N, C-alpha and C positions, 0 to 999 in steps of 0.2 A: 445182966443176969445170964449166967451160963449154966451149963449143966443139963440135967435131964428135963427140966421144965422147958427150956429153950428148944430142944429137939422135938418135944411133943407139940409145941405150938407150930413149928415148921411143918411137921407132918400134917397137922390139922389144916393149915393153910393150903398146902398142896392138894389135899383131898377135897376141900371146899372149892378150890379153883377148878379141879377136874370135874366135880359134879356140876358146877355152874356151866362149864363148857359143854358137857354132854346134854344138859337141859336146854341150852340155846341151839344145839345142833338140830333137833327135830323140826322147829319152826323154820329155821333157815333152809333146811333141806326141802321142806314142803313148799316154801316160796320159790326156790330155785326150779323145782319140777313144774309148778304152776306157770312160772314165767316162761319156761322152755315150751310148754304146751301152747300158751297164748302166742308165742313168737312163731311156732310152726303153723298154727291156725291162721294168723294174719299173713304169713308168707305164702300160704296156699290160696289166698284170696278170700278167706272166709270173713275177715273183719270188715264191717261196713258193707258187705254185700246185701242186697235187698232180699227180703223174704217173699217167696211166691208160693202160695198154697191154693191149689185148684182142686175142687171136688165137683164131680159130675154126677147128677142124679136124675131121677124121674124121666128116663128115656122112653120115648114112644115113637113109633113109626106108623104112619097111616097105610092101611091096606088099600091099594089102588082100586078103583072101580071102573067099569066100562072096559074099553079096549086099550086104555093107556096103561103103561107100566112105570111112568114117572110118578114119584110120590115124594113125601117129605118126612123128615124126622125132626124131633124136638127134644131138647135137653134143658135142664136147669144147671147152669154153670156158676158156681160160687167161688169167689177169690177171697179167701180169709187172710191172705197175706197183706203186706203193707206196700206192695209194688204192683202197678198195672201190668197186665199181661194181654196177649192177643192170640185169639184162636186163628191159626193160619191154614189148617188143612184138616179134613176128615176123610176117613176110609172106613169101609164096612165090608166084611167078608172078603177081603183081599181086593176090593175095588174102590176106586176114588169116588168121592161124593163132592158136591159143591156147596158153597154158602150163598144164600140169597136173602133178600129183604122184600117183603110185601110193600108195595107203594100204590098209591092211588094217583091216577092221571087227573089233570085239570077238568077233564069231561066227566069224571067220577067212575071211570073204568079201573079195574084192578089190574095190576101189572107186577112182574117179578124183575128185580134188579140183582144181577150177579154181584157177589162181593169177593174181594181178594182175602179179606180178613175181618175179624170182629173184635173190638176191644172188650176186655173184661176188667172193669175198674177195681182197684184195691178195695176191699171191704164191701163189695157189692155182689149182687146176683144177676146174672143174665138169664131170663126166662124166655126161652124160644117159644114161638107160637105162630099159628097160621096168619096172624095179623102183624107179624114183626119179622125177626130173624129166623131162618130155618136152614136145615140141611136138605139139599135136593139130591135125590138118587133114583136109581132104576130098581124097581122091585125084582127080587129073584122069583123065578117061577115056583109055584107051590107054597108061597107064604099063606098062612092062615092066621086068623085071630088067636092071640095068645102065644104065638111063636116068639122066640127071643133072637134078636139079631145083635151080633157083636160089632161094636164100633170102636175105632181108635181116633181120638181127637188130639191133634198135635198143636201145642202152644209155643209161642215164640221163646218164652223164658222157661217155662215148666217142663217143656218136652211132651212126650206122649202120655196120654191118659186113656185107659181102656174103660168102656162102659157098655152096658147092655140096654137095649130098647125093646119094649114089647110091641108086637104088632096089634094095632087096634083099628077098628073101622072109623072113618072120618065122622066127626060129630059125636063120638061116644063120650060119655061123661068121664071127666078125669078121675083117675084112680087115686 
């Protein structure tokens, strides 16, 4: 068959082929963009890297009593990530603070052991207390009950986290 009908079929076939190619182009382009993004993310070290999410809350610092200026601060540190982290340093108001653990001696006396770091397990909360891990520091002159003290807690993986602690008298009921 030749003539006008054959030419019409050729035009319809070309048009159908062009429409099909355009329809396939959108998903192919989307896949290419997604693959490029994933390649860049993996190349930057994002793929397979552990997730570390640290939240610091319920900060409190004891108001020292008597002639001493040494006191303790306590925080609840929650690691909602899937990788363990480690608290390696604490600073407050531009000063360094220390980490310590309350321990009992064989004779029953209380003692303080200095720590270089404290583990914060994945999916767990570290609740600091006078009977466990705490932050040791020297109180600033003029602190009063209710004052807020700014702390920076530095973690091995997460980096620095800022937190506030309220000054409370020792033995005060938790808020």
